[in-house]
C-alpha positions as CSV (number, residue, x, y, z in Angstrom):
1,X,58.1,41.9,85.7
2,X,54.4,41.2,84.6
3,X,51.8,44.3,84.8
4,X,48.4,43.0,83.8
5,X,46.6,46.4,82.7
6,X,43.7,46.7,84.8
7,X,42.3,50.1,83.8
8,X,38.6,50.0,82.9
9,X,37.7,46.5,84.0
10,X,36.1,46.9,87.1
11,X,33.5,50.3,88.1
12,X,33.6,50.3,91.9
13,X,35.1,49.4,95.0
14,X,33.1,46.0,95.3
15,X,34.9,45.7,91.7
16,X,38.2,46.7,93.3
17,X,37.8,43.9,95.7
18,X,37.1,41.0,93.4
19,X,39.6,41.7,91.2
20,X,42.1,41.7,94.4
21,X,41.8,38.3,94.4
22,X,42.9,37.4,91.0
23,X,45.6,39.6,91.8
24,X,46.7,37.5,94.4
25,X,46.4,34.5,92.1
26,X,48.5,36.4,90.1
27,X,51.1,37.3,92.2
28,X,51.7,33.5,93.4
29,X,52.0,32.7,90.0
30,X,54.8,35.0,89.1
31,X,56.2,34.2,92.4
32,X,56.5,31.4,92.1
33,X,58.2,31.8,88.2
34,X,60.8,34.4,89.9
35,X,59.4,37.5,88.2
36,X,58.2,40.8,89.7
37,X,54.6,41.7,89.7
38,X,53.4,45.6,89.3
39,X,50.2,45.5,89.8
40,X,48.3,49.1,88.0
41,X,45.9,51.7,90.3
42,X,44.1,54.2,88.6
43,X,41.6,56.8,89.5
44,X,38.6,56.7,87.2
45,X,37.8,56.4,83.5
46,X,35.8,58.5,80.6
47,X,36.3,57.9,76.6
48,X,34.5,61.2,76.5
49,X,37.1,63.4,75.7
50,X,38.8,61.6,72.8
51,X,36.0,59.7,70.6
52,X,34.0,62.6,70.5
53,X,31.5,60.5,67.6
54,X,30.8,57.7,70.1
55,X,31.7,59.2,73.6
56,X,29.5,57.0,76.0
57,X,28.6,58.5,79.1
58,X,30.9,61.7,80.0
59,X,31.6,60.1,84.0
60,X,31.6,56.5,82.8
61,X,33.7,55.0,85.9
62,X,33.4,57.5,88.3
63,X,36.5,58.0,90.7
64,X,34.1,59.0,93.8
65,X,36.5,61.6,95.2
66,X,39.4,59.1,95.5
67,X,37.8,56.3,97.2
68,X,37.8,54.3,93.7
69,X,41.9,54.6,93.6
70,X,42.9,54.6,97.4
71,X,40.7,51.4,97.6
72,X,42.9,50.1,94.8
73,X,46.4,51.1,96.9
74,X,45.0,49.0,100.1
75,X,44.5,46.0,97.8
76,X,47.6,46.2,96.8
77,X,49.1,47.3,100.4
78,X,46.9,44.3,101.2
79,X,48.6,41.6,99.4
80,X,52.1,43.2,100.7
81,X,53.1,43.8,96.9
82,X,55.9,46.1,97.2
83,X,55.4,48.3,94.3
84,X,52.6,49.9,91.9
85,X,51.8,51.0,88.8
86,X,50.0,54.4,88.7
87,X,47.8,54.9,85.5
88,X,48.0,57.9,84.4
89,X,50.0,60.8,84.6
90,X,48.8,62.9,82.5
91,X,46.5,60.2,80.1
92,X,43.4,63.2,79.9
93,X,41.9,61.7,77.0
94,X,40.8,58.6,78.6
95,X,40.2,60.6,81.8
96,X,42.6,58.6,84.2
97,X,45.3,61.8,84.5
98,X,46.2,62.4,87.7
99,X,47.6,65.8,87.5
100,X,46.1,69.0,88.1
101,X,42.5,69.4,85.9
102,X,40.0,71.8,86.6
103,X,38.0,71.8,90.1
104,X,34.4,73.0,89.0
105,X,32.9,74.2,85.4
106,X,34.5,77.8,86.0
107,X,37.3,76.2,85.1
108,X,36.3,74.9,81.6
109,X,34.9,76.3,78.3
110,X,31.7,76.6,78.2
111,X,30.6,74.8,75.0
112,X,32.7,71.9,75.9
113,X,31.7,69.3,78.8
114,X,34.6,67.9,81.3
115,X,34.5,65.6,83.5
116,X,35.4,68.1,86.7
117,X,36.8,67.0,89.9
118,X,33.9,67.7,92.0
119,X,31.5,65.8,89.1
120,X,30.5,63.7,92.2
121,X,29.8,66.3,94.2
122,X,32.5,66.5,96.3
123,X,34.4,69.8,96.2
124,X,38.6,68.5,95.7
125,X,41.5,71.1,95.2
126,X,43.1,70.7,91.3
127,X,45.8,68.6,92.7
128,X,43.8,66.1,95.1
129,X,44.9,63.0,92.8
130,X,48.5,63.9,92.9
131,X,48.5,63.9,96.8
132,X,46.4,60.7,96.7
133,X,48.9,59.1,95.1
134,X,51.7,60.5,97.4
135,X,49.5,59.1,100.3
136,X,48.9,55.7,98.8
137,X,52.8,55.1,97.3
138,X,53.8,55.5,101.2
139,X,51.0,53.2,102.3
140,X,52.1,50.5,99.6
141,X,55.8,51.2,100.7
142,X,54.9,50.5,104.4
143,X,55.7,54.0,105.2
144,X,52.2,54.7,106.4
145,X,49.5,52.3,108.3
146,X,47.4,50.7,106.4
147,X,43.8,52.2,106.3
148,X,40.8,51.9,104.3
149,X,40.0,55.3,104.1
150,X,41.8,57.9,102.5
151,X,43.8,60.0,104.6
152,X,44.3,62.8,102.0
153,X,42.3,65.9,102.2
154,X,39.9,66.8,99.2
155,X,40.6,70.7,100.0
156,X,42.1,72.5,102.7
157,X,39.4,75.1,102.6
158,X,35.9,73.5,102.4
159,X,33.2,75.2,100.0
160,X,36.5,78.3,99.4
161,X,34.5,79.3,96.1
162,X,31.3,79.5,98.2
163,X,29.4,77.9,95.6
164,X,27.9,75.7,97.6
165,X,26.5,76.8,100.9
166,X,28.0,78.7,103.9
167,X,27.7,75.4,106.2
168,X,31.2,75.4,106.9
169,X,31.8,79.2,107.4
170,X,31.2,80.7,110.6
171,X,29.4,84.3,109.5
172,X,28.2,87.0,111.7
173,X,26.8,90.4,111.3
174,X,26.2,91.4,107.9
175,X,28.6,88.4,106.4
176,X,26.4,86.2,103.6
177,X,26.8,84.3,100.4
178,X,25.8,86.8,97.2
179,X,24.8,85.1,94.4
180,X,23.5,88.9,93.0
181,X,26.9,90.3,92.2
182,X,29.4,88.8,89.4
183,X,31.8,86.4,91.5
184,X,35.1,86.3,90.8
185,X,34.7,82.3,89.4
186,X,31.6,80.1,89.6
187,X,28.2,81.8,90.6
188,X,28.4,83.2,93.9
189,X,30.7,84.6,97.1
190,X,30.9,86.3,100.3
191,X,29.2,89.5,100.8
192,X,30.2,92.3,103.7
193,X,27.7,95.1,103.4
194,X,28.4,96.5,107.1
195,X,30.8,97.5,109.2
196,X,32.3,94.6,112.0
197,X,30.8,91.7,110.1
198,X,33.2,88.5,110.1
199,X,33.6,85.1,107.9
200,X,35.7,83.1,109.5
201,X,36.4,79.0,108.6
202,X,39.2,77.0,110.8
203,X,41.0,74.7,108.7
204,X,43.6,71.7,109.4
205,X,47.5,72.5,108.3
206,X,50.8,70.6,109.1
207,X,53.7,72.0,110.7
208,X,56.7,72.9,108.9
209,X,55.2,72.4,105.6
210,X,54.8,75.4,103.6
211,X,51.6,76.7,102.3
212,X,50.7,78.4,99.2
213,X,47.9,80.9,100.0
214,X,45.1,82.6,98.0
215,X,42.0,84.9,98.1
216,X,40.5,87.5,95.6
217,X,38.4,90.5,96.8
218,X,36.2,93.3,95.7
219,X,35.9,96.4,97.2
220,X,34.5,98.4,94.1
221,X,31.5,99.7,96.5
222,X,33.6,100.1,99.6
223,X,32.8,104.1,100.8
224,X,34.4,103.8,104.2
225,X,36.9,102.0,106.4
226,X,38.7,99.0,105.7
227,X,38.1,94.7,104.6
228,X,40.9,92.1,105.6
229,X,41.3,88.9,104.9
230,X,43.7,87.0,106.8
231,X,45.0,83.4,109.4
232,X,43.6,85.1,112.9
233,X,46.7,86.7,113.6
234,X,49.0,84.1,112.6
235,X,50.9,84.9,109.8
236,X,50.7,88.5,108.9
237,X,54.2,89.4,107.9
238,X,54.7,90.5,104.4
239,X,53.4,88.1,102.6
240,X,52.2,85.3,103.9
241,X,49.1,85.8,104.7
242,X,46.8,88.8,105.1
243,X,45.9,91.8,103.2
244,X,43.7,94.9,103.8
245,X,41.6,97.2,101.0
246,X,41.7,100.7,102.5
247,X,40.5,102.4,99.4
248,X,38.9,101.5,96.3
249,X,40.6,99.4,93.6
250,X,37.9,98.6,90.5
251,X,36.9,95.1,90.0
252,X,38.5,91.4,91.3
253,X,42.0,91.5,93.0
254,X,43.7,88.2,93.8
255,X,46.0,88.5,96.9
256,X,48.8,85.2,96.9
257,X,51.1,84.8,99.4
258,X,52.9,82.1,101.4
259,X,53.8,80.7,105.1
260,X,55.5,78.1,106.8
261,X,53.7,76.5,109.2
262,X,54.2,76.6,112.6
263,X,51.1,75.4,114.2
264,X,48.5,72.2,113.2
265,X,45.5,74.9,112.4
266,X,44.8,78.5,111.1
267,X,41.1,80.6,111.2
268,X,40.7,81.9,107.5
269,X,39.3,85.5,108.5
270,X,37.3,87.6,105.7
271,X,36.3,91.0,107.6
272,X,35.4,94.5,108.0
273,X,36.5,96.8,110.4
274,X,34.3,99.2,112.9
275,X,34.4,102.2,110.2
276,X,33.6,99.9,107.7
277,X,30.8,101.4,104.6
278,X,29.6,99.9,101.2
279,X,29.7,96.6,99.9
280,X,32.5,94.0,99.2
281,X,33.0,90.6,97.9
282,X,35.8,87.3,98.9
283,X,35.8,84.6,96.4
284,X,38.3,82.3,95.2
285,X,40.1,81.7,99.0
286,X,43.0,78.9,99.0
287,X,45.5,77.3,101.1
288,X,47.2,74.4,99.9
289,X,51.2,73.0,99.9
290,X,53.3,74.5,98.3
């Protein structure tokens, strides 16, 4: 088996397509020799985490939120090559890791700079490239359709930390993005400051899959009533997806749970009841396959 090492040899999707022509030549040559061909796909590249004295650009070969790596998967499938080598699982020092990584700068040390998952402006979960590699592998093995655009969701909950804006959330009553109170992570959170206020977002899920769910709530300044986080009454059992705060607790409180989906979408709700008074904050809302 021959594996040409292509990491760093092209810089964008156009380069990946140009290499695909050479890949076809390699494949034909090896087929004639009776040798197997194992091409390499990789997410992006950066020396900056290793060569600290001469690191070069921090984001030398950008990942383009998965588009770069998916194009390589597509080209492999298009050549009907039955297997592929993913570089690399945990090679963080060269910026090629697909293992979990910091999603944004709030997850990194303040005295160093890293390539975070959102470096090109698109929010991605820490496990995005693990999921992308799974989807790409399925396509290469012909267990999934050959498509030019990756089907992997960058994140199930869009703007789950309210860092960007509130376009993905439907707000009623007093619900508003806040940057005036320290967030649980990053610089923003969702603030409720009156009764009967809601922030909601409908997200896709897959029936039969088990999901992890998380929310952080701060009710230090609540004076009456209660605030609730739930999944629009879909999964309200103990530990499944609903949490209620009807008493004042200090600082940020994290709730985590899990549920097995029986439908294809849920509506996440952060809301205050009719008796609520004071202020409450929501942050770090997450839903992902467990």
